[in-house]
C-alpha positions in Angstrom: -51.3 -50.0 -94.9 -51.6 -48.7 -98.5 -50.8 -44.9 -99.1 -52.0 -43.4 -102.3 -49.6 -40.9 -103.9 -49.6 -38.9 -107.0 -51.1 -40.2 -110.3 -52.9 -43.2 -108.6 -49.7 -44.7 -107.5 -50.1 -46.8 -104.2 -47.2 -47.5 -101.8 -47.0 -50.0 -98.9 -44.4 -48.7 -96.2 -45.0 -51.9 -94.0 -45.5 -55.6 -94.9 -48.9 -57.5 -94.7 -48.6 -60.4 -92.2 -49.3 -63.4 -94.5 -48.2 -66.1 -91.8 -47.8 -65.8 -87.9 -48.3 -69.2 -86.4 -44.9 -70.8 -86.2 -43.3 -70.9 -82.7 -40.2 -68.9 -82.2 -37.3 -69.4 -79.8 -34.9 -66.5 -79.0 -31.4 -66.7 -78.2 -29.9 -63.5 -76.6 -31.5 -61.0 -74.2 -29.6 -57.8 -75.1 -31.0 -54.5 -76.4 -31.8 -55.6 -80.0 -33.6 -58.8 -78.9 -35.4 -57.2 -75.9 -36.2 -53.7 -77.2 -36.7 -54.6 -81.2 -37.2 -58.1 -82.0 -39.6 -59.2 -79.2 -41.4 -55.7 -79.2 -42.1 -56.3 -82.9 -43.2 -59.7 -82.4 -45.5 -58.6 -79.7 -47.1 -55.9 -81.9 -47.4 -58.6 -84.8 -48.7 -61.2 -82.5 -45.8 -63.9 -83.4 -45.7 -66.8 -81.0 -42.4 -66.8 -78.7 -42.3 -69.9 -76.7 -39.1 -69.8 -75.2 -35.7 -67.6 -74.7 -32.2 -68.3 -73.6 -29.2 -66.1 -73.0 -25.5 -66.3 -71.9 -26.8 -65.0 -68.7 -30.1 -66.7 -67.5 -31.1 -63.9 -65.2 -31.3 -61.6 -68.2 -33.2 -64.2 -70.1 -35.6 -64.5 -67.2 -36.2 -60.7 -66.9 -36.9 -60.4 -70.6 -39.4 -63.5 -70.4 -41.2 -61.7 -67.7 -41.6 -58.6 -69.7 -43.0 -60.2 -72.7 -44.7 -63.4 -71.0 -42.4 -65.8 -72.7 -43.4 -69.2 -71.0 -40.1 -71.0 -71.0 -36.6 -69.9 -70.1 -33.8 -72.2 -71.0 -30.5 -72.2 -68.9 -28.3 -72.4 -72.3 -28.9 -71.6 -76.0 -28.3 -75.5 -76.7 -31.3 -76.2 -74.4 -33.5 -73.9 -76.2 -32.3 -75.3 -79.7 -33.2 -79.0 -78.5 -36.7 -77.8 -77.3 -39.0 -79.6 -79.6 -41.6 -76.9 -79.3 -39.4 -74.4 -81.2 -39.9 -74.3 -85.0 -37.9 -71.1 -85.6 -34.7 -70.2 -83.7 -34.1 -66.5 -83.6 -30.4 -65.6 -82.8 -28.9 -62.5 -81.4 -25.4 -63.3 -80.6 -22.0 -62.0 -81.5 -20.9 -63.3 -85.2 -18.1 -65.2 -83.9 -20.4 -67.6 -81.8 -23.3 -67.3 -84.1 -22.1 -70.0 -86.6 -21.9 -72.9 -84.1 -25.5 -71.9 -83.0 -26.8 -72.1 -86.5 -25.2 -75.5 -87.0 -26.7 -76.9 -83.9 -30.1 -75.5 -85.0 -29.7 -77.0 -88.6 -29.1 -80.4 -87.2 -32.4 -80.5 -85.1 -35.3 -82.3 -87.0 -38.0 -80.1 -85.3 -36.2 -76.6 -86.2 -37.7 -75.4 -89.6 -35.9 -72.1 -89.9 -33.2 -70.1 -88.3 -33.1 -66.2 -88.3 -29.5 -65.1 -87.9 -27.9 -61.7 -87.4 -25.9 -59.6 -89.6 -22.8 -60.0 -90.2 -23.7 -63.6 -90.6 -20.1 -64.6 -89.9 -16.7 -63.0 -89.5 -15.6 -63.8 -93.0 -17.0 -64.7 -96.4 -15.8 -68.3 -96.4 -17.9 -69.1 -93.2 -20.8 -67.5 -94.7 -20.5 -69.5 -97.8 -20.1 -72.7 -95.6 -23.3 -71.7 -93.6 -25.3 -71.3 -96.9 -24.2 -74.6 -98.2 -24.9 -76.5 -95.0 -28.4 -74.9 -94.6 -29.0 -76.1 -98.4 -27.9 -79.5 -97.6 -30.0 -79.7 -94.4 -33.1 -78.3 -96.6 -33.8 -75.8 -93.7 -34.6 -72.0 -94.2 -31.6 -69.7 -93.0 -32.5 -66.1 -93.2 -30.3 -63.1 -92.1 -31.7 -60.1 -90.5 -30.9 -57.3 -93.1 -33.6 -55.1 -91.4 -32.9 -52.0 -93.4 -34.9 -53.6 -96.3 -37.8 -53.3 -94.3 -37.2 -49.5 -93.3 -40.4 -47.8 -94.4 -38.6 -45.1 -96.7 -36.4 -47.8 -98.2 -39.5 -50.0 -99.0 -41.3 -47.1 -100.5 -38.2 -45.9 -102.4 -37.9 -49.5 -104.0 -41.5 -49.3 -105.0 -41.0 -45.8 -106.7 -37.9 -47.3 -108.5 -39.9 -50.5 -109.6 -42.8 -48.2 -110.8 -40.3 -46.2 -113.0 -41.2 -42.9 -111.0 -37.7 -41.7 -111.2 -36.9 -42.9 -114.6 -33.4 -44.6 -114.9 -31.3 -44.2 -111.6 -28.2 -42.1 -112.2 -26.7 -41.4 -108.7 -27.5 -42.6 -105.2 -26.1 -41.7 -101.8 -26.5 -42.9 -98.2 -25.1 -40.5 -95.7 -24.7 -41.3 -92.1 -23.3 -39.0 -89.3 -24.2 -40.7 -86.1 -22.4 -42.4 -83.1 -23.4 -46.1 -82.7 -23.3 -47.8 -79.2 -20.5 -50.4 -80.2 -21.2 -53.5 -78.6 -18.3 -54.7 -76.2 -17.4 -58.0 -78.3 -16.4 -55.8 -81.3 -13.3 -54.9 -79.4 -12.0 -58.3 -80.0 -12.3 -58.2 -83.9 -10.3 -56.8 -86.5 -13.3 -55.4 -88.3 -15.6 -52.6 -87.2 -17.8 -50.1 -89.1 -17.6 -51.7 -92.5 -18.9 -55.2 -91.2 -21.1 -53.9 -88.5 -22.6 -50.5 -89.7 -22.0 -50.1 -93.4 -23.5 -53.7 -93.9 -26.9 -52.2 -93.5 -26.3 -49.3 -96.3 -24.5 -51.7 -98.6 -27.1 -54.5 -98.5 -29.9 -51.7 -98.9 -28.1 -50.5 -102.1 -28.1 -54.0 -103.4 -31.8 -54.3 -102.7 -32.4 -51.2 -104.5 -30.0 -51.5 -107.7 -28.9 -55.0 -108.0 -25.4 -56.5 -108.0 -22.4 -53.8 -108.0 -19.8 -54.6 -110.2 -17.2 -52.9 -108.1 -16.5 -51.2 -104.9 -13.9 -48.7 -103.6 -13.6 -48.1 -99.8 -11.4 -45.7 -97.9 -11.3 -45.4 -94.1 -9.7 -43.7 -91.1 -9.9 -44.1 -87.4 -12.5 -42.8 -85.4 -11.1 -40.5 -82.7 -13.8 -41.3 -80.2 -13.4 -45.2 -80.4 -10.8 -46.1 -77.9 -10.3 -49.7 -78.9 -7.8 -50.6 -81.7 -9.6 -50.5 -85.1 -8.8 -49.4 -88.8 -12.2 -48.9 -90.4 -13.8 -46.2 -88.2 -14.9 -43.6 -90.6 -15.8 -45.4 -93.8 -16.8 -44.0 -97.5 -17.6 -46.4 -100.1 -18.3 -45.6 -103.8 -19.9 -48.5 -105.8 -21.0 -49.0 -109.5 -24.1 -50.9 -110.3 -25.8 -52.0 -113.7 -26.8 -49.3 -115.9 -23.7 -47.2 -114.8 -25.3 -46.1 -111.5 -22.9 -44.6 -109.2 -23.6 -44.8 -105.4 -21.8 -43.4 -102.3 -22.2 -44.8 -98.8 -20.8 -42.8 -95.9 -20.6 -43.9 -92.3 -19.3 -41.1 -90.2 -19.4 -42.8 -86.7 -17.3 -39.8 -85.4 -19.9 -37.1 -86.2 -17.8 -34.5 -84.4 -17.1 -33.9 -80.8 -19.9 -34.7 -78.5 -18.8 -33.3 -75.0 -21.1 -31.0 -73.0 -22.2 -27.9 -74.8 -22.4 -29.8 -78.3 -26.0 -30.2 -79.4 -26.9 -33.5 -81.3 -27.3 -33.1 -85.0 -26.9 -36.7 -86.0 -28.7 -38.0 -89.0 -29.0 -40.6 -91.7 -30.1 -39.3 -95.0 -30.4 -40.7 -98.5 -30.8 -39.3 -101.9 -31.6 -41.0 -105.4 -31.4 -39.0 -108.5 -32.8 -40.4 -111.9 -33.5 -39.3 -115.4 -37.3 -38.5 -114.6 -37.2 -37.7 -110.8 -35.6 -37.5 -107.5 -36.3 -39.1 -104.2 -34.7 -38.1 -100.8 -35.5 -39.3 -97.2 -34.3 -39.8 -93.7 -33.9 -42.9 -91.6 -35.6 -42.2 -88.2 -32.8 -43.8 -86.1 -31.1 -42.5 -83.9 -33.9 -40.1 -82.9 -36.7 -42.7 -82.5 -38.8 -40.9 -85.4 -40.4 -42.4 -88.3 -38.3 -42.3 -91.3 -39.3 -40.0 -94.3 -39.3 -39.8 -98.0 -40.3 -37.0 -100.5 -39.9 -37.2 -104.2 -40.5 -35.3 -107.6 -41.3 -37.1 -110.7 -41.7 -35.8 -114.2 -44.1 -38.7 -115.0 -46.2 -38.9 -111.8 -46.1 -35.5 -110.1 -45.3 -32.8 -112.9 -42.1 -32.1 -111.1 -43.9 -31.1 -107.7 -42.7 -32.8 -104.5 -44.9 -35.3 -102.8 -44.2 -36.5 -99.2 -46.1 -39.5 -98.2 -46.1 -40.3 -94.3 -46.6 -43.0 -91.9 -46.5 -43.5 -88.0 -44.3 -46.8 -87.9 -40.6 -46.7 -87.3 -37.5 -48.5 -88.6 -36.9 -49.6 -85.0 -39.0 -51.9 -84.0 -41.5 -52.1 -86.9 -38.9 -53.3 -89.5 -38.5 -56.6 -87.4 -42.0 -57.4 -88.1 -41.2 -57.6 -91.8 -37.9 -59.6 -91.1 -39.8 -62.4 -89.0 -42.8 -62.2 -91.2 -40.8 -63.4 -94.3 -39.3 -66.3 -92.2 -42.9 -67.1 -90.9 -44.1 -67.3 -94.6 -41.1 -69.3 -95.9 -41.9 -71.9 -93.2 -45.7 -71.8 -94.0 -45.3 -72.1 -97.9 -42.0 -74.1 -98.2 -40.3 -71.4 -100.3 -37.3 -69.3 -99.9 -37.3 -66.3 -97.5 -36.9 -62.9 -99.1 -33.8 -62.4 -96.9 -32.2 -65.7 -97.8 -28.7 -66.8 -96.8 -27.9 -67.2 -100.6 -28.6 -63.5 -101.0 -26.9 -62.4 -97.9 -23.6 -64.3 -99.2 -23.7 -61.6 -101.9 -23.6 -58.6 -99.2 -20.8 -60.6 -97.4 -18.8 -60.6 -100.7 -19.4 -56.9 -100.9 -18.1 -56.5 -97.4 -15.1 -58.7 -98.2 -14.4 -56.6 -101.3 -14.5 -53.5 -99.4 -11.9 -54.7 -96.9 -9.8 -55.9 -99.9 -10.0 -52.3 -101.3 -8.9 -50.8 -98.0 -5.9 -53.2 -97.7 -4.8 -52.9 -101.4 -6.0 -49.2 -102.0 -7.8 -50.0 -105.2 -11.3 -50.7 -106.8 -12.2 -54.2 -106.2 -14.4 -55.9 -108.7 -16.9 -58.5 -107.3 -15.8 -60.9 -110.1 -12.8 -61.5 -107.9 -15.0 -63.7 -105.5 -16.2 -67.1 -106.2 -19.7 -67.6 -104.9 
């Protein structure tokens, strides 16, 4: 869908489907797969031919819900299924690399879509990047916030020069996520599993940051041991753009009597305009954007709108770019090579926490 805004500028909040015929096998039957991936694929008409999970009964229930013809007893059985061209993995990051390697070794598998974080640390992510390249296979990482409608439109405004030269950007989250149980066994929490959305989106918008400073404190609500509960990161991008990313997963007390005021908002200020918006999660509403531009709107605020949501519609874009890469033999937009740079930014954030200093990305050999 194309939306006409001020001064003849057209923006596209959602992707066009350029390819859709390559058969998908899904590994995982939890909420992210059952409610987001598969719902998006249903809407888009992507063919899902098989599913597997750690719990076969869960896989069978999801298969019945979406009309998936084959339920495999194990993920390895699914990966070995010659009808599967694209392996879509929604598994914990400590278990994901082994499944990726199994899939890369299968001649019938043309592509793998992995979850973020790709692995538990940067070294493993780099190894997976290099192994995928050696195998000649597509390995893509589900950085779905790049396909949030407000983020996509913001990127188009920036590329069109509507805001002039960017000066300052901020993503501000105050919301309580539902931490998955497997996170209790890791030594990394919010920065690796929530900030990764925002830091990757900032890379998408502004290029490669030169440095990051991250400070943290524990989240009073999260009962298991952790260091990075509430996270605040400052970043510097080319052109001396300063950015702030806040992940307040505490958000204040939420006992009976406290109304929910959770939100994720963003703001970008440029030399010729301002854009601000909201991310529809966690309230299940469409994301929003409004902007004022000296060049395009005469300083008046313009607010384009749409009916689609970050969840699940962004997952259409994520799988579509994998489908298109398989169709054309090209690199996916969410390539593993690009994602390694996001992993390096996460690693730099943890180094900043440990050493209490700004960390330059040149400290990491990629």
